[in-house]
C-alpha positions in Angstrom: 87.0 92.2 -71.9 87.3 89.9 -68.9 84.0 88.5 -67.8 82.7 89.1 -64.3 83.3 86.3 -61.8 79.8 85.7 -60.7 77.3 87.3 -63.0 73.6 86.9 -62.1 72.5 87.0 -65.7 74.2 85.9 -68.9 72.9 87.7 -72.0 73.2 85.4 -75.0 73.1 87.0 -78.5 73.2 84.8 -81.5 74.5 86.8 -84.4 74.3 86.1 -88.2 75.0 88.9 -90.7 73.1 91.4 -88.6 74.9 94.5 -89.8 74.5 97.5 -87.5 71.8 95.9 -85.5 74.2 94.0 -83.3 76.1 97.2 -82.5 72.8 98.8 -81.5 71.8 95.9 -79.3 75.1 96.0 -77.5 74.9 99.7 -77.1 71.5 99.2 -75.4 73.0 96.7 -73.0 75.8 99.2 -72.2 73.1 101.7 -71.0 71.5 99.2 -68.5 70.9 100.5 -65.0 71.7 97.0 -63.7 75.3 95.9 -63.9 75.8 92.3 -62.7 75.6 90.7 -66.1 77.8 89.4 -68.8 77.2 89.0 -72.6 78.1 86.1 -74.8 77.9 86.7 -78.5 77.8 83.5 -80.6 78.6 84.5 -84.2 77.1 81.9 -86.7 79.8 82.4 -89.3 78.7 85.9 -90.4 79.9 87.1 -93.8 79.7 90.7 -92.8 81.7 92.5 -90.1 78.8 92.7 -87.6 80.6 90.5 -85.1 83.3 93.1 -84.6 80.9 95.1 -82.4 81.4 92.5 -79.7 85.0 93.4 -79.4 84.4 97.0 -78.6 82.1 96.8 -75.6 82.6 98.6 -72.2 81.1 95.7 -70.3 82.0 92.0 -69.9 81.5 90.4 -73.3 82.8 87.1 -74.8 82.8 86.6 -78.6 82.6 83.1 -79.9 83.0 82.8 -83.7 81.8 79.5 -85.3 83.1 78.0 -88.6 79.5 77.4 -89.9 76.0 78.6 -89.4 74.7 76.1 -86.8 71.3 77.7 -86.5 69.7 79.8 -83.7 68.9 76.8 -81.5 72.2 75.1 -81.6 74.2 78.3 -81.1 72.2 79.2 -77.9 72.7 75.6 -76.6 76.4 75.9 -77.2 76.5 79.1 -75.2 74.6 77.6 -72.3 76.7 74.4 -72.3 80.2 75.9 -72.6 80.3 79.6 -71.8 78.1 80.6 -68.9 78.0 80.0 -65.2 75.2 82.4 -64.2 71.9 81.7 -62.5 69.7 83.1 -65.3 69.9 83.4 -69.1 68.6 86.3 -71.1 68.2 85.3 -74.7 68.3 88.4 -76.8 68.1 88.8 -80.6 70.6 91.2 -82.3 67.7 93.2 -83.6 66.2 93.7 -80.1 67.1 96.7 -78.0 66.3 96.7 -74.3 65.3 100.0 -72.6 67.8 101.1 -69.9 65.8 99.7 -66.9 65.0 96.3 -68.6 67.5 94.2 -66.7 66.8 95.9 -63.5 63.0 95.2 -63.9 63.8 91.5 -64.7 66.0 91.0 -61.6 63.5 92.7 -59.4 60.8 90.3 -60.5 63.0 87.3 -60.3 63.6 88.1 -56.7 59.9 88.9 -56.1 58.5 85.8 -57.8 60.8 82.9 -57.1 58.6 80.1 -58.4 58.7 81.2 -62.0 61.3 79.8 -64.4 60.7 81.9 -67.5 60.0 85.5 -68.1 59.1 87.4 -71.3 59.8 91.0 -72.1 57.2 93.3 -73.6 58.3 93.7 -77.2 57.7 97.1 -78.9 57.8 97.6 -82.6 61.2 99.2 -83.2 59.9 100.8 -86.4 56.7 102.0 -84.9 57.2 102.6 -81.2 53.5 103.4 -80.5 52.7 99.7 -81.4 53.6 96.3 -80.0 55.7 93.6 -81.6 54.3 91.2 -79.0 53.3 90.3 -75.5 54.5 86.8 -75.3 53.5 83.9 -77.6 50.0 82.6 -78.0 49.3 79.0 -78.9 46.2 78.1 -80.9 44.4 74.7 -80.5 45.3 74.0 -84.1 49.0 74.3 -83.5 49.4 77.8 -85.0 51.1 80.3 -82.8 51.9 84.0 -82.8 53.0 86.9 -80.8 50.1 88.2 -78.7 49.2 91.8 -79.4 51.4 92.0 -82.5 50.6 95.2 -84.4 48.2 96.5 -81.7 48.7 99.9 -79.9 51.0 99.7 -76.8 48.1 100.8 -74.6 46.7 97.3 -74.5 49.8 96.2 -72.5 48.7 95.0 -69.0 49.9 97.0 -66.0 51.1 94.0 -64.0 52.9 90.7 -64.8 50.6 88.1 -66.4 50.9 84.5 -67.3 51.4 83.7 -71.0 51.8 80.4 -72.9 55.4 80.9 -73.8 58.1 83.6 -74.1 59.3 84.9 -77.5 63.1 84.2 -77.7 63.7 87.6 -79.1 63.9 88.6 -75.4 63.3 85.7 -73.1 64.7 84.9 -69.6 65.1 81.4 -68.4 66.5 79.9 -65.1 69.7 78.2 -66.2 69.0 75.0 -64.4 65.6 74.7 -65.8 66.8 75.3 -69.3 69.4 72.6 -69.0 66.9 70.2 -67.5 64.7 70.7 -70.5 67.6 70.0 -72.8 67.5 73.6 -74.3 66.2 74.5 -77.7 65.5 71.6 -80.1 68.5 71.9 -82.5 66.6 70.0 -85.3 64.5 73.2 -85.6 67.5 75.3 -86.7 65.4 78.4 -86.4 61.8 79.4 -85.8 59.3 78.0 -83.3 62.0 76.7 -81.0 60.9 79.1 -78.4 57.3 78.0 -78.5 58.5 74.4 -78.3 60.6 75.1 -75.3 57.9 77.0 -73.5 55.4 74.2 -74.3 57.8 71.6 -72.8 58.3 73.9 -69.7 54.6 74.0 -69.2 54.3 70.2 -69.5 56.7 69.7 -66.6 54.7 72.1 -64.4 56.5 75.4 -65.2 55.1 78.6 -66.4 56.0 81.7 -68.3 55.3 85.2 -67.1 55.2 88.5 -69.1 56.9 91.4 -67.5 55.2 94.5 -69.0 57.8 96.9 -67.6 60.7 95.0 -69.1 60.6 96.7 -72.5 62.5 95.7 -75.6 62.3 97.4 -79.0 62.3 94.6 -81.6 62.8 95.0 -85.4 61.3 91.5 -85.9 62.8 89.2 -88.6 65.4 91.8 -89.1 67.8 89.2 -90.5 65.8 86.5 -92.2 62.8 88.6 -93.3 59.2 88.1 -92.1 57.9 86.3 -95.1 61.1 84.9 -96.7 61.2 81.4 -98.1 63.5 80.5 -95.1 61.0 81.7 -92.5 58.0 80.2 -94.3 59.7 76.8 -94.6 61.1 76.5 -91.1 58.2 78.1 -89.5 55.6 75.8 -90.9 57.7 72.7 -90.7 58.5 73.4 -87.1 55.1 74.2 -85.8 53.9 70.8 -86.9 56.8 69.2 -85.1 55.9 71.2 -82.0 52.3 70.0 -82.1 53.2 66.4 -82.6 55.8 66.3 -79.9 54.1 68.2 -77.2 50.3 68.0 -77.4 49.4 65.5 -74.7 47.0 62.6 -75.0 44.0 62.6 -75.3 44.2 66.2 -76.7 46.3 65.2 -79.7 43.6 62.7 -80.8 40.9 65.4 -80.4 42.9 68.2 -82.0 44.8 66.4 -84.8 41.8 66.9 -87.2 41.9 70.6 -86.3 45.6 70.7 -87.0 45.2 69.0 -90.4 42.3 71.3 -91.3 44.5 74.3 -90.4 47.2 72.9 -92.7 44.8 72.8 -95.6 43.3 76.2 -94.8 46.7 77.9 -94.7 47.7 76.0 -97.8 45.0 77.9 -99.8 46.7 81.2 -98.9 50.1 80.0 -100.1 48.5 78.6 -103.2 47.0 82.1 -103.9 50.4 83.7 -103.4 52.3 81.3 -105.7 54.2 79.6 -102.9 52.3 76.4 -102.4 55.2 74.2 -103.4 57.4 75.7 -100.6 54.6 75.3 -98.1 53.9 71.7 -99.1 57.6 70.9 -98.9 57.7 72.1 -95.3 54.8 69.9 -94.4 56.1 66.9 -96.2 59.5 67.3 -94.5 57.7 67.6 -91.1 55.9 64.3 -91.5 59.0 62.6 -92.9 60.4 62.6 -89.4 57.3 61.1 -87.7 59.4 58.2 -86.3 61.9 60.4 -84.5 59.1 62.8 -83.5 57.1 60.0 -81.8 60.2 58.8 -80.0 60.9 62.3 -78.7 57.2 62.6 -77.9 57.3 59.6 -75.7 60.2 61.0 -73.7 58.5 64.4 -73.3 55.1 63.0 -72.3 56.6 60.7 -69.7 57.7 63.9 -67.8 54.3 65.6 -68.1 52.6 66.7 -64.8 50.3 69.5 -66.0 46.7 68.5 -66.8 45.1 68.7 -70.2 42.5 71.1 -68.8 45.1 73.6 -67.5 46.8 73.4 -70.9 43.6 74.1 -72.8 42.9 77.1 -70.6 46.0 78.8 -71.8 45.5 78.1 -75.5 43.8 80.4 -77.9 40.5 79.0 -79.3 39.5 81.8 -81.8 41.4 82.9 -84.9 44.3 85.3 -84.5 42.6 88.3 -86.0 39.3 87.8 -84.3 40.5 88.4 -80.7 43.5 88.7 -78.6 43.0 86.3 -75.7 43.6 88.3 -72.5 46.5 86.8 -70.5 45.5 85.2 -67.2 46.3 87.2 -64.1 49.1 85.7 -62.0 48.0 85.0 -58.5 49.9 84.6 -55.3 53.1 86.0 -56.7 54.2 88.2 -53.9 56.5 86.8 -51.3 
């Protein structure tokens, strides 16, 4: 179908063997109450026929099929570089299904809060709708990160927009110009943690991410790779160390590096108990193998930093994940 001339939002869906999930995600987009959007589906060389759903939509949708699996990060960057002209980008996973008013809520808040460059949707567990999949990403001082509120009842959702550390890319909205300024997702990550890394870099240049509690998306969560697959364990734990090394500013990195190393050992005990210590160690070995290029990238990132170490610490989690959910900070002075 022909794309709209001047869409306000481009929805980018990176697909890889998603089965019926892509069709369900596109059906959810077809039911949106807001109409000025386009969809770009980047298919990462799927072996199933899931990509065919993008050829049957009743709204503007472009299908781009790749000859290899380039990874989540590179596929999104390709879409932004070559296939969109809109003011805003809505990154949406194929296993994420927006409620009908989702885009309308997003646009309303974009217009109401013009100084924010990134918004996150409230993710609801698609398999258990009474519970959350996440309210944005939390970042621990050790370098661990997780979806805030994951597994908790939906009634803990705030009733107004709140500031979060970063937006989960299962359903995240970025200003196109800001995304390009940041260089997009780090393609070396391939998949996992690239959204936290991007949100961290946004925060370092003075930007912020905002959770929109009324922009609701039902998310299967690791519907393609599996929540504890070897793929997710390896890439997740390799990439979180990369994120810590690249982005944690001085002097915080010197203070928190022992905490990060202690966390690596602590988590290693759990993987040893489950018989997957070798996989976990390989992830960490490969993470530190690239220390030279990481430090080079770190120098570039830190040269652009404007946020203070104190403001960064205030948005980080200090307690273990299962001990407490850190209440998101209220956003002030957002009405214009």
